[in-house]
LUMDREN-324148 format. One record per residue (C-alpha): residue number from 1; chain; y, z, x. Coordinates in Angstrom, 3 decimals. Example, Ala and Ser with C-alpha at 12.3 -4.5 7.8 and 13.67 -1.06 7.14 Angstrom:
# residues 2
{1 'A' {-4.500 7.800 12.300}}
{2 'A' {-1.060 7.140 13.670}}
# end
This chain:
# residues 566
{1 'A' {135.174 115.789 109.404}}
{2 'A' {136.513 119.171 110.940}}
{3 'A' {133.834 120.924 108.801}}
{4 'A' {131.030 118.775 110.080}}
{5 'A' {132.090 116.962 113.327}}
{6 'A' {128.699 115.200 113.797}}
{7 'A' {128.463 113.567 110.252}}
{8 'A' {128.986 110.417 111.726}}
{9 'A' {125.647 110.338 113.436}}
{10 'A' {123.688 110.128 110.207}}
{11 'A' {123.505 106.389 110.117}}
{12 'A' {122.975 105.923 113.818}}
{13 'A' {119.602 104.850 115.045}}
{14 'A' {119.158 107.997 116.952}}
{15 'A' {115.318 108.211 116.984}}
{16 'A' {112.277 106.088 117.019}}
{17 'A' {109.106 106.211 115.119}}
{18 'A' {106.768 108.858 116.712}}
{19 'A' {109.564 110.800 118.530}}
{20 'A' {109.028 114.470 118.443}}
{21 'A' {111.978 116.255 116.880}}
{22 'A' {112.930 119.816 116.111}}
{23 'A' {115.259 122.035 114.136}}
{24 'A' {115.811 125.754 113.757}}
{25 'A' {113.417 127.599 111.306}}
{26 'A' {116.433 129.362 109.635}}
{27 'A' {117.053 126.034 107.947}}
{28 'A' {113.933 126.558 105.768}}
{29 'A' {114.943 129.950 104.507}}
{30 'A' {115.142 130.205 100.792}}
{31 'A' {115.351 133.784 99.735}}
{32 'A' {112.775 136.474 100.715}}
{33 'A' {109.255 137.007 99.917}}
{34 'A' {107.555 140.025 98.596}}
{35 'A' {107.783 141.787 101.882}}
{36 'A' {111.504 141.236 102.157}}
{37 'A' {111.010 138.608 104.895}}
{38 'A' {112.604 135.137 105.220}}
{39 'A' {110.524 132.012 105.851}}
{40 'A' {111.934 132.111 109.366}}
{41 'A' {110.807 135.627 110.117}}
{42 'A' {107.251 134.620 108.842}}
{43 'A' {107.247 131.548 110.997}}
{44 'A' {108.384 133.483 114.091}}
{45 'A' {105.638 136.292 113.537}}
{46 'A' {102.885 133.342 113.349}}
{47 'A' {104.160 131.045 116.099}}
{48 'A' {106.557 133.293 118.405}}
{49 'A' {109.238 130.415 118.098}}
{50 'A' {112.564 130.254 116.255}}
{51 'A' {111.981 126.348 115.929}}
{52 'A' {110.129 124.078 113.664}}
{53 'A' {108.725 120.884 115.431}}
{54 'A' {107.570 117.640 113.944}}
{55 'A' {107.039 113.926 114.346}}
{56 'A' {109.248 110.990 113.100}}
{57 'A' {107.020 108.760 110.826}}
{58 'A' {109.672 106.355 109.465}}
{59 'A' {113.102 105.142 109.860}}
{60 'A' {114.632 104.406 106.438}}
{61 'A' {117.261 101.746 105.422}}
{62 'A' {119.746 104.587 104.262}}
{63 'A' {119.862 105.946 107.838}}
{64 'A' {117.653 108.843 107.088}}
{65 'A' {114.185 109.450 108.723}}
{66 'A' {110.921 110.783 107.402}}
{67 'A' {109.570 113.803 109.387}}
{68 'A' {106.043 115.145 109.425}}
{69 'A' {106.522 118.705 110.367}}
{70 'A' {103.691 120.267 112.231}}
{71 'A' {101.183 122.189 109.879}}
{72 'A' {102.565 120.425 106.786}}
{73 'A' {100.748 117.743 104.915}}
{74 'A' {103.552 115.797 103.579}}
{75 'A' {106.590 113.931 105.111}}
{76 'A' {110.158 115.148 104.445}}
{77 'A' {113.318 113.130 104.560}}
{78 'A' {116.026 114.438 107.018}}
{79 'A' {119.361 113.334 108.541}}
{80 'A' {119.153 112.304 112.200}}
{81 'A' {122.346 114.477 112.666}}
{82 'A' {120.536 117.545 111.970}}
{83 'A' {117.762 116.944 114.406}}
{84 'A' {117.272 116.995 118.239}}
{85 'A' {114.530 115.765 120.443}}
{86 'A' {111.749 118.268 121.368}}
{87 'A' {110.965 118.409 124.914}}
{88 'A' {108.707 121.429 124.668}}
{89 'A' {111.271 123.873 126.246}}
{90 'A' {113.198 126.066 123.534}}
{91 'A' {115.965 126.642 126.126}}
{92 'A' {116.683 122.940 126.122}}
{93 'A' {116.792 123.025 122.330}}
{94 'A' {119.195 126.089 122.298}}
{95 'A' {121.594 124.184 124.672}}
{96 'A' {121.554 121.118 122.625}}
{97 'A' {121.831 122.868 119.353}}
{98 'A' {125.525 121.955 119.005}}
{99 'A' {124.660 118.334 118.718}}
{100 'A' {122.513 119.153 115.754}}
{101 'A' {125.106 121.348 113.907}}
{102 'A' {124.927 125.179 113.458}}
{103 'A' {122.499 126.785 111.087}}
{104 'A' {124.918 126.388 108.208}}
{105 'A' {125.460 122.396 108.534}}
{106 'A' {123.170 121.792 105.361}}
{107 'A' {119.954 120.856 107.331}}
{108 'A' {117.191 119.913 105.005}}
{109 'A' {114.522 122.385 104.793}}
{110 'A' {111.633 123.253 102.706}}
{111 'A' {113.565 125.473 100.213}}
{112 'A' {116.932 125.517 98.620}}
{113 'A' {119.507 128.504 98.353}}
{114 'A' {122.073 129.934 100.665}}
{115 'A' {121.871 131.432 104.302}}
{116 'A' {123.425 134.756 105.449}}
{117 'A' {126.805 133.167 105.726}}
{118 'A' {126.668 131.996 102.117}}
{119 'A' {126.706 128.122 102.998}}
{120 'A' {124.620 125.830 100.945}}
{121 'A' {121.190 124.854 102.589}}
{122 'A' {119.839 121.472 101.467}}
{123 'A' {116.157 121.082 100.900}}
{124 'A' {114.357 118.187 102.408}}
{125 'A' {113.143 115.726 99.674}}
{126 'A' {109.569 115.359 99.734}}
{127 'A' {107.900 111.989 99.492}}
{128 'A' {108.786 110.541 96.137}}
{129 'A' {106.187 111.406 93.449}}
{130 'A' {104.835 108.694 91.160}}
{131 'A' {106.819 109.077 88.026}}
{132 'A' {103.875 107.788 86.143}}
{133 'A' {101.474 110.203 87.703}}
{134 'A' {99.314 112.491 85.726}}
{135 'A' {100.841 115.989 85.468}}
{136 'A' {97.570 117.576 85.962}}
{137 'A' {97.561 115.942 89.423}}
{138 'A' {94.289 113.966 89.188}}
{139 'A' {96.146 111.320 91.426}}
{140 'A' {95.099 112.851 94.809}}
{141 'A' {97.538 112.711 97.581}}
{142 'A' {95.121 110.916 99.822}}
{143 'A' {96.658 107.452 98.941}}
{144 'A' {100.415 108.575 98.328}}
{145 'A' {101.547 108.789 101.720}}
{146 'A' {100.983 106.043 104.163}}
{147 'A' {101.989 106.606 107.811}}
{148 'A' {103.965 104.000 109.482}}
{149 'A' {103.076 102.462 112.986}}
{150 'A' {105.115 101.696 115.795}}
{151 'A' {105.555 98.183 114.263}}
{152 'A' {106.739 99.175 110.664}}
{153 'A' {110.333 99.693 109.990}}
{154 'A' {113.464 99.510 111.826}}
{155 'A' {114.508 95.821 111.413}}
{156 'A' {113.952 92.869 109.190}}
{157 'A' {111.060 90.609 110.223}}
{158 'A' {111.321 86.804 110.581}}
{159 'A' {108.705 84.377 109.074}}
{160 'A' {105.451 84.524 110.959}}
{161 'A' {106.122 88.024 112.142}}
{162 'A' {103.376 90.776 111.528}}
{163 'A' {103.641 94.408 110.737}}
{164 'A' {100.767 96.948 110.964}}
{165 'A' {100.264 99.615 108.327}}
{166 'A' {97.220 101.755 109.364}}
{167 'A' {94.329 99.537 109.741}}
{168 'A' {95.806 96.725 107.796}}
{169 'A' {98.071 94.000 109.251}}
{170 'A' {100.471 91.832 107.116}}
{171 'A' {102.302 88.661 108.022}}
{172 'A' {105.472 87.583 106.563}}
{173 'A' {105.106 84.076 104.980}}
{174 'A' {107.255 81.793 102.753}}
{175 'A' {105.477 82.061 99.376}}
{176 'A' {102.091 83.000 97.887}}
{177 'A' {101.078 79.422 97.727}}
{178 'A' {98.801 78.268 94.971}}
{179 'A' {97.991 80.516 92.219}}
{180 'A' {94.480 82.097 92.559}}
{181 'A' {93.863 81.206 88.785}}
{182 'A' {93.967 77.582 89.713}}
{183 'A' {94.684 75.247 86.783}}
{184 'A' {93.006 77.341 84.380}}
{185 'A' {94.570 77.535 80.812}}
{186 'A' {96.697 80.679 79.788}}
{187 'A' {94.646 81.208 76.697}}
{188 'A' {95.488 83.887 73.905}}
{189 'A' {93.377 86.454 72.197}}
{190 'A' {90.663 85.416 69.824}}
{191 'A' {88.563 87.147 67.050}}
{192 'A' {84.819 86.891 67.985}}
{193 'A' {83.369 87.323 64.522}}
{194 'A' {86.069 86.814 62.024}}
{195 'A' {87.293 83.359 60.937}}
{196 'A' {91.110 83.216 60.962}}
{197 'A' {92.860 80.793 58.776}}
{198 'A' {95.828 80.580 56.095}}
{199 'A' {93.824 82.720 53.523}}
{200 'A' {93.199 85.695 55.974}}
{201 'A' {94.941 88.600 54.750}}
{202 'A' {96.165 91.592 56.758}}
{203 'A' {93.667 93.938 54.883}}
{204 'A' {91.034 91.666 56.443}}
{205 'A' {92.053 92.270 59.793}}
{206 'A' {92.405 96.048 58.961}}
{207 'A' {88.780 96.321 57.805}}
{208 'A' {87.472 94.257 60.796}}
{209 'A' {89.289 96.547 63.382}}
{210 'A' {88.458 100.003 61.986}}
{211 'A' {87.006 102.128 64.699}}
{212 'A' {84.212 103.074 62.289}}
{213 'A' {83.442 101.007 59.250}}
{214 'A' {83.936 102.645 55.741}}
{215 'A' {80.243 103.209 55.356}}
{216 'A' {79.932 105.190 58.666}}
{217 'A' {83.051 107.333 57.656}}
{218 'A' {81.560 107.975 54.143}}
{219 'A' {78.313 109.018 55.700}}
{220 'A' {80.090 111.552 58.089}}
{221 'A' {82.293 112.920 55.180}}
{222 'A' {79.221 113.314 52.921}}
{223 'A' {77.130 115.137 55.491}}
{224 'A' {79.837 117.823 56.209}}
{225 'A' {80.488 118.175 52.432}}
{226 'A' {76.834 119.061 52.005}}
{227 'A' {77.096 121.534 55.041}}
{228 'A' {79.956 123.338 53.295}}
{229 'A' {78.100 123.279 49.898}}
{230 'A' {80.721 120.962 48.440}}
{231 'A' {79.241 119.246 45.401}}
{232 'A' {82.275 116.884 44.762}}
{233 'A' {82.112 113.263 44.524}}
{234 'A' {82.576 111.389 47.696}}
{235 'A' {82.411 107.571 47.374}}
{236 'A' {84.085 104.462 48.862}}
{237 'A' {86.843 104.397 46.401}}
{238 'A' {87.894 108.035 47.121}}
{239 'A' {87.738 107.284 50.689}}
{240 'A' {90.142 104.330 50.394}}
{241 'A' {92.246 106.495 48.224}}
{242 'A' {92.352 109.049 50.992}}
{243 'A' {93.261 106.466 53.584}}
{244 'A' {96.181 105.021 51.271}}
{245 'A' {97.627 108.627 51.297}}
{246 'A' {97.205 109.209 54.952}}
{247 'A' {99.083 106.058 55.811}}
{248 'A' {101.352 105.846 52.698}}
{249 'A' {103.005 108.998 53.563}}
{250 'A' {104.539 107.550 56.676}}
{251 'A' {107.337 105.999 54.535}}
{252 'A' {108.610 109.190 53.519}}
{253 'A' {110.710 111.805 55.302}}
{254 'A' {108.950 114.949 56.643}}
{255 'A' {108.765 117.750 54.317}}
{256 'A' {108.646 115.534 51.138}}
{257 'A' {106.424 116.619 48.455}}
{258 'A' {104.162 113.552 48.233}}
{259 'A' {102.304 114.787 45.072}}
{260 'A' {105.638 115.336 43.117}}
{261 'A' {105.667 113.582 39.724}}
{262 'A' {109.231 114.209 38.762}}
{263 'A' {112.064 111.896 39.631}}
{264 'A' {114.777 113.297 42.054}}
{265 'A' {118.128 111.059 41.948}}
{266 'A' {117.372 107.325 42.076}}
{267 'A' {114.122 107.615 44.051}}
{268 'A' {110.960 107.556 42.075}}
{269 'A' {108.461 110.304 42.767}}
{270 'A' {105.575 109.561 45.331}}
{271 'A' {102.985 110.729 42.890}}
{272 'A' {100.187 110.670 45.406}}
{273 'A' {98.030 112.308 42.918}}
{274 'A' {97.171 108.768 41.366}}
{275 'A' {94.873 108.254 44.232}}
{276 'A' {93.458 111.897 44.539}}
{277 'A' {94.453 115.571 44.325}}
{278 'A' {95.925 117.268 47.113}}
{279 'A' {93.019 119.711 47.414}}
{280 'A' {90.725 116.503 47.709}}
{281 'A' {92.844 115.210 50.349}}
{282 'A' {92.541 118.139 52.389}}
{283 'A' {88.679 118.108 51.943}}
{284 'A' {88.618 114.514 53.154}}
{285 'A' {90.712 115.478 56.196}}
{286 'A' {88.484 118.496 57.127}}
{287 'A' {85.244 116.769 56.555}}
{288 'A' {86.070 113.500 58.672}}
{289 'A' {87.703 115.871 61.245}}
{290 'A' {84.579 117.680 61.948}}
{291 'A' {82.810 114.576 63.227}}
{292 'A' {79.151 113.633 62.843}}
{293 'A' {76.440 116.077 62.890}}
{294 'A' {74.671 114.286 65.639}}
{295 'A' {77.594 114.800 68.023}}
{296 'A' {76.679 117.016 71.048}}
{297 'A' {77.375 120.552 70.460}}
{298 'A' {78.688 121.126 74.001}}
{299 'A' {81.170 118.295 74.047}}
{300 'A' {84.525 119.830 73.857}}
{301 'A' {85.854 116.585 72.376}}
{302 'A' {82.967 116.068 69.706}}
{303 'A' {85.288 115.884 66.679}}
{304 'A' {87.033 112.998 67.874}}
{305 'A' {84.577 111.301 70.391}}
{306 'A' {82.878 109.238 67.593}}
{307 'A' {86.183 107.730 66.709}}
{308 'A' {87.216 106.988 70.323}}
{309 'A' {83.838 105.387 71.220}}
{310 'A' {83.764 103.492 67.859}}
{311 'A' {87.161 102.151 68.569}}
{312 'A' {86.204 100.962 72.125}}
{313 'A' {82.914 99.569 70.814}}
{314 'A' {84.789 97.670 68.036}}
{315 'A' {87.340 95.982 70.145}}
{316 'A' {84.714 94.966 72.768}}
{317 'A' {82.457 93.270 69.950}}
{318 'A' {85.151 91.721 67.879}}
{319 'A' {87.918 90.622 70.182}}
{320 'A' {88.179 88.240 73.086}}
{321 'A' {91.117 89.262 75.229}}
{322 'A' {93.588 86.861 76.386}}
{323 'A' {94.116 85.887 79.975}}
{324 'A' {96.609 88.746 80.454}}
{325 'A' {96.098 92.581 79.971}}
{326 'A' {97.969 95.492 80.822}}
{327 'A' {97.018 99.182 81.532}}
{328 'A' {99.232 102.188 80.805}}
{329 'A' {99.213 105.653 79.196}}
{330 'A' {99.850 107.048 75.831}}
{331 'A' {100.898 110.763 74.628}}
{332 'A' {99.392 111.897 71.181}}
{333 'A' {101.704 114.934 70.390}}
{334 'A' {100.086 118.375 69.664}}
{335 'A' {101.750 121.600 69.069}}
{336 'A' {98.809 123.539 67.495}}
{337 'A' {96.042 125.286 69.037}}
{338 'A' {92.464 124.380 70.180}}
{339 'A' {92.981 121.284 72.066}}
{340 'A' {90.286 121.004 74.851}}
{341 'A' {92.943 119.913 77.546}}
{342 'A' {96.650 119.661 77.201}}
{343 'A' {98.721 117.429 79.358}}
{344 'A' {102.464 117.881 79.837}}
{345 'A' {104.528 114.854 80.998}}
{346 'A' {108.200 115.830 80.855}}
{347 'A' {109.597 112.312 80.901}}
{348 'A' {107.597 111.270 77.598}}
{349 'A' {109.398 111.285 74.193}}
{350 'A' {106.371 113.532 73.301}}
{351 'A' {105.673 115.466 76.386}}
{352 'A' {102.921 117.821 75.272}}
{353 'A' {99.788 116.712 73.891}}
{354 'A' {96.588 114.543 74.676}}
{355 'A' {97.163 112.076 77.342}}
{356 'A' {95.298 108.655 76.890}}
{357 'A' {94.930 105.807 79.560}}
{358 'A' {94.590 102.634 77.723}}
{359 'A' {94.257 98.844 78.198}}
{360 'A' {96.200 96.453 75.878}}
{361 'A' {96.253 92.759 75.427}}
{362 'A' {99.247 91.445 77.329}}
{363 'A' {99.963 88.526 74.992}}
{364 'A' {99.126 89.976 71.397}}
{365 'A' {99.885 93.526 72.092}}
{366 'A' {96.563 94.648 70.537}}
{367 'A' {95.007 97.817 72.081}}
{368 'A' {91.691 97.141 73.636}}
{369 'A' {90.302 100.217 75.348}}
{370 'A' {91.171 104.281 75.221}}
{371 'A' {90.043 106.839 77.634}}
{372 'A' {91.055 110.611 76.895}}
{373 'A' {92.124 112.388 79.830}}
{374 'A' {89.983 115.360 79.590}}
{375 'A' {91.023 117.500 82.616}}
{376 'A' {90.540 117.257 86.289}}
{377 'A' {87.002 118.554 86.583}}
{378 'A' {85.519 116.241 83.952}}
{379 'A' {87.424 113.187 84.960}}
{380 'A' {86.128 113.617 88.510}}
{381 'A' {82.494 113.022 87.077}}
{382 'A' {83.380 109.684 85.626}}
{383 'A' {82.233 106.368 86.741}}
{384 'A' {83.708 104.878 90.125}}
{385 'A' {85.325 108.349 91.089}}
{386 'A' {82.594 108.836 94.000}}
{387 'A' {83.677 105.516 95.702}}
{388 'A' {87.310 105.354 94.845}}
{389 'A' {90.305 107.490 94.445}}
{390 'A' {91.082 108.545 90.729}}
{391 'A' {93.852 105.856 89.988}}
{392 'A' {91.507 103.144 91.091}}
{393 'A' {88.608 104.437 89.293}}
{394 'A' {90.515 104.750 86.183}}
{395 'A' {91.808 101.308 86.499}}
{396 'A' {88.237 99.853 87.043}}
{397 'A' {86.851 101.817 83.984}}
{398 'A' {89.429 100.503 81.509}}
{399 'A' {88.883 96.942 82.729}}
{400 'A' {85.020 97.205 82.673}}
{401 'A' {85.088 99.036 79.224}}
{402 'A' {87.211 96.505 77.807}}
{403 'A' {84.714 93.798 78.703}}
{404 'A' {86.768 92.078 81.324}}
{405 'A' {83.880 91.955 83.976}}
{406 'A' {83.179 88.350 84.700}}
{407 'A' {79.500 87.469 84.511}}
{408 'A' {77.708 86.177 87.597}}
{409 'A' {76.017 83.438 85.413}}
{410 'A' {79.055 81.569 84.903}}
{411 'A' {80.243 78.729 87.196}}
{412 'A' {83.375 79.521 89.127}}
{413 'A' {85.437 76.872 87.345}}
{414 'A' {84.224 78.418 84.000}}
{415 'A' {85.383 82.041 84.644}}
{416 'A' {88.542 83.021 82.865}}
{417 'A' {90.208 84.542 85.862}}
{418 'A' {92.132 87.216 83.822}}
{419 'A' {95.094 89.020 85.349}}
{420 'A' {95.733 92.656 84.953}}
{421 'A' {99.206 94.162 85.082}}
{422 'A' {99.760 97.802 85.977}}
{423 'A' {102.606 100.259 86.717}}
{424 'A' {102.910 102.372 89.810}}
{425 'A' {100.477 105.096 88.665}}
{426 'A' {97.811 102.394 88.805}}
{427 'A' {98.953 100.111 91.867}}
{428 'A' {97.759 100.253 95.331}}
{429 'A' {96.023 98.006 97.716}}
{430 'A' {92.727 99.715 97.066}}
{431 'A' {92.992 98.947 93.194}}
{432 'A' {93.982 95.341 93.889}}
{433 'A' {90.920 94.762 96.133}}
{434 'A' {88.490 96.652 93.976}}
{435 'A' {89.516 94.836 90.740}}
{436 'A' {88.943 91.421 92.556}}
{437 'A' {85.840 92.314 94.491}}
{438 'A' {83.938 94.075 91.614}}
{439 'A' {84.999 92.736 88.334}}
{440 'A' {86.562 89.472 89.414}}
{441 'A' {90.013 90.282 87.899}}
{442 'A' {93.290 89.523 89.397}}
{443 'A' {96.120 92.193 89.647}}
{444 'A' {99.839 92.507 89.742}}
{445 'A' {101.414 95.912 90.238}}
{446 'A' {104.580 97.719 91.052}}
{447 'A' {103.916 99.775 94.224}}
{448 'A' {106.169 103.007 94.541}}
{449 'A' {104.257 105.899 96.166}}
{450 'A' {100.686 104.783 96.540}}
{451 'A' {101.582 102.710 99.682}}
{452 'A' {98.709 103.583 102.042}}
{453 'A' {98.218 100.362 104.374}}
{454 'A' {100.899 98.549 102.382}}
{455 'A' {104.280 97.529 104.088}}
{456 'A' {106.689 99.118 101.645}}
{457 'A' {109.170 100.191 104.335}}
{458 'A' {109.245 96.862 105.869}}
{459 'A' {109.897 95.043 102.546}}
{460 'A' {112.869 97.237 102.023}}
{461 'A' {114.154 96.599 105.501}}
{462 'A' {113.687 92.725 104.706}}
{463 'A' {115.344 93.001 101.221}}
{464 'A' {118.362 94.712 102.657}}
{465 'A' {119.226 91.310 104.258}}
{466 'A' {118.851 89.429 101.028}}
{467 'A' {121.258 88.703 97.976}}
{468 'A' {120.379 89.928 94.365}}
{469 'A' {117.407 87.744 93.104}}
{470 'A' {115.895 86.959 96.426}}
{471 'A' {112.289 87.837 97.411}}
{472 'A' {110.096 88.254 100.483}}
{473 'A' {106.474 87.844 100.791}}
{474 'A' {103.737 89.293 103.106}}
{475 'A' {100.221 88.180 103.164}}
{476 'A' {97.215 90.606 104.188}}
{477 'A' {95.527 89.480 107.280}}
{478 'A' {92.134 90.307 106.396}}
{479 'A' {89.702 87.301 105.865}}
{480 'A' {86.841 89.370 104.830}}
{481 'A' {88.404 91.482 102.024}}
{482 'A' {91.991 90.613 101.909}}
{483 'A' {92.125 86.859 101.324}}
{484 'A' {94.883 86.352 98.691}}
{485 'A' {96.270 89.731 98.777}}
{486 'A' {100.042 89.549 98.768}}
{487 'A' {102.840 92.121 99.115}}
{488 'A' {105.962 90.895 97.316}}
{489 'A' {109.658 92.417 97.380}}
{490 'A' {112.341 91.504 94.867}}
{491 'A' {115.942 92.374 95.101}}
{492 'A' {117.033 93.412 91.780}}
{493 'A' {119.885 95.714 92.448}}
{494 'A' {117.107 97.961 93.378}}
{495 'A' {114.318 96.950 95.840}}
{496 'A' {111.321 96.487 94.049}}
{497 'A' {107.866 96.103 95.588}}
{498 'A' {104.506 94.686 94.096}}
{499 'A' {100.914 93.868 95.277}}
{500 'A' {99.412 90.996 93.756}}
{501 'A' {96.077 89.034 94.001}}
{502 'A' {97.174 86.329 91.387}}
{503 'A' {100.356 84.614 90.677}}
{504 'A' {102.937 82.259 92.322}}
{505 'A' {106.409 82.947 93.924}}
{506 'A' {108.102 79.695 92.609}}
{507 'A' {111.099 80.287 90.549}}
{508 'A' {110.331 81.774 86.989}}
{509 'A' {112.339 82.464 83.977}}
{510 'A' {115.505 84.419 84.804}}
{511 'A' {115.851 87.963 84.070}}
{512 'A' {118.644 89.016 81.598}}
{513 'A' {120.710 91.947 82.292}}
{514 'A' {122.941 93.088 79.424}}
{515 'A' {126.632 93.611 80.393}}
{516 'A' {129.975 94.254 78.527}}
{517 'A' {133.329 92.484 79.310}}
{518 'A' {136.677 94.002 78.967}}
{519 'A' {136.856 93.417 75.344}}
{520 'A' {133.665 95.279 74.660}}
{521 'A' {131.697 92.051 74.043}}
{522 'A' {128.139 91.880 75.392}}
{523 'A' {127.125 89.228 77.485}}
{524 'A' {124.034 88.628 79.715}}
{525 'A' {123.828 88.287 83.444}}
{526 'A' {121.011 86.026 84.783}}
{527 'A' {119.168 87.130 87.573}}
{528 'A' {116.686 84.847 89.339}}
{529 'A' {113.011 86.073 89.983}}
{530 'A' {109.851 84.507 91.196}}
{531 'A' {107.152 83.461 88.655}}
{532 'A' {104.808 86.498 89.629}}
{533 'A' {107.681 88.897 88.560}}
{534 'A' {108.006 87.114 85.305}}
{535 'A' {104.302 87.590 84.416}}
{536 'A' {104.452 91.221 85.268}}
{537 'A' {107.477 92.015 83.020}}
{538 'A' {106.249 89.845 80.261}}
{539 'A' {103.245 92.129 79.773}}
{540 'A' {104.219 95.639 81.229}}
{541 'A' {106.089 96.751 78.181}}
{542 'A' {103.267 96.169 75.530}}
{543 'A' {101.855 99.582 75.418}}
{544 'A' {105.201 101.278 75.465}}
{545 'A' {106.007 99.013 72.451}}
{546 'A' {102.840 100.065 70.772}}
{547 'A' {103.728 103.620 71.343}}
{548 'A' {107.117 103.139 69.844}}
{549 'A' {105.546 101.742 66.655}}
{550 'A' {103.092 104.608 66.552}}
{551 'A' {105.508 107.445 67.227}}
{552 'A' {108.481 106.109 65.457}}
{553 'A' {107.198 104.397 62.314}}
{554 'A' {103.641 106.064 61.653}}
{555 'A' {104.606 109.392 62.827}}
{556 'A' {101.282 110.769 61.754}}
{557 'A' {101.453 113.677 63.983}}
{558 'A' {104.763 114.727 62.425}}
{559 'A' {103.772 114.064 58.854}}
{560 'A' {100.328 115.711 58.768}}
{561 'A' {100.956 118.706 61.044}}
{562 'A' {97.858 120.624 62.166}}
{563 'A' {97.790 124.198 63.355}}
{564 'A' {94.111 124.568 64.535}}
{565 'A' {91.870 122.276 66.407}}
{566 'A' {91.725 118.663 64.736}}
# end
């Protein structure tokens, strides 16, 4: 190109890992600061140099390189055509600057905007953040960026070859071999106390799975009514009427007068007054919302803590989980005032509200455990946080809280050997090891950014040589702690990387991809995948489905809008 004569150098293998490179500091300019100085001016005042120096850490399949600039904590993606090798002499860099283009060639810097000549300046793309990550950044960065060794990246590996990632070494193998679960049955969810037969009604399940039984809720409502000097009648019949109104309103559009008694058009009136007056409904809502008197006064979540703890205790006591469980997050929408901690996750359908990490049965879809995200300071005091990073600690708490820890008293062949599935917010080598060692639970997770000591770049290099539907497997060479830890890459148009301590890579059920032909008719394209991928995708959407039912059908937060805390 006459405008950029060195563009053809982008995909050439110009540098190697650990090469020292440099570019002009002016490429990092993005406006001026409060003193009227550009970034390059401040850099010169600090270092007396017009150049920025860094180290190449990765060679990407796209032809780009990852550079860790000196005094920067993160790695940035840059084009080889915009870099030159650093010799330690700025005069050499000035002579070679033509090979890297002028200041206006679009070098990737730390900001975006225009330089003095008006040409566009492209910013470097920071290491991809986990799209599932907590917006208040409880996921610390210590595990999100893994530095590659001289062995990682640059070319595909053959069977038997090894690749080093930090202190871990991985060996490319044919398959995962036999399943770590052995020949154990893939059992479903069971009720511990309740006998289920053809005479069991849905209302029986509803009563069995209430977070707090009716007597417990009635006790809380009565105590708060006395506190407010309310002498009205509060009994079990009134409580059931309140719950009928609470959930029954979900079938009507927002804004409907649910206590109307006159017919409009062809629709009969809701006439909720037959179950209780509107004033009595609000009183029930208020008294239950204030929580039990015995709750800790200093607990900012005291109004709902009894319901969350009751929910978790109920599930642990009444349900025996199946062999497969899944972890994910949920957002409870909130637009009022008084929430102790608000999370904002832009990609969510309801981005603002209370975030909850949860664990769900992967076969039945029944929710098993909830953990409110209470804010960075409070979450750092939770169990496992002193010994593990926050994502691993959260996963361990969810699994242990749901009662998945295998008792030591059982014989090895009698242990259920459950498998936990998690997305990229939860998945890492540390999480997979911790679940196996501390709870005896297998793990299958999609690795994206938490790839410390994980061969993510090497998997992508290998997958670049495969066809869609193919997979590659690496085994962790750590006989003490890593026996049975596998890195699996799957070519599904995009390269997908997983870590697993359970499963097999023999052929599984093909994935269906919807397509349309020239006449607009829908047909399905079949993409082959290994069995371990089938297991992951069979369970990973259960909590998302649960969220859609709650947000799209019940819509409690839309129907009963609150302005103040609870």
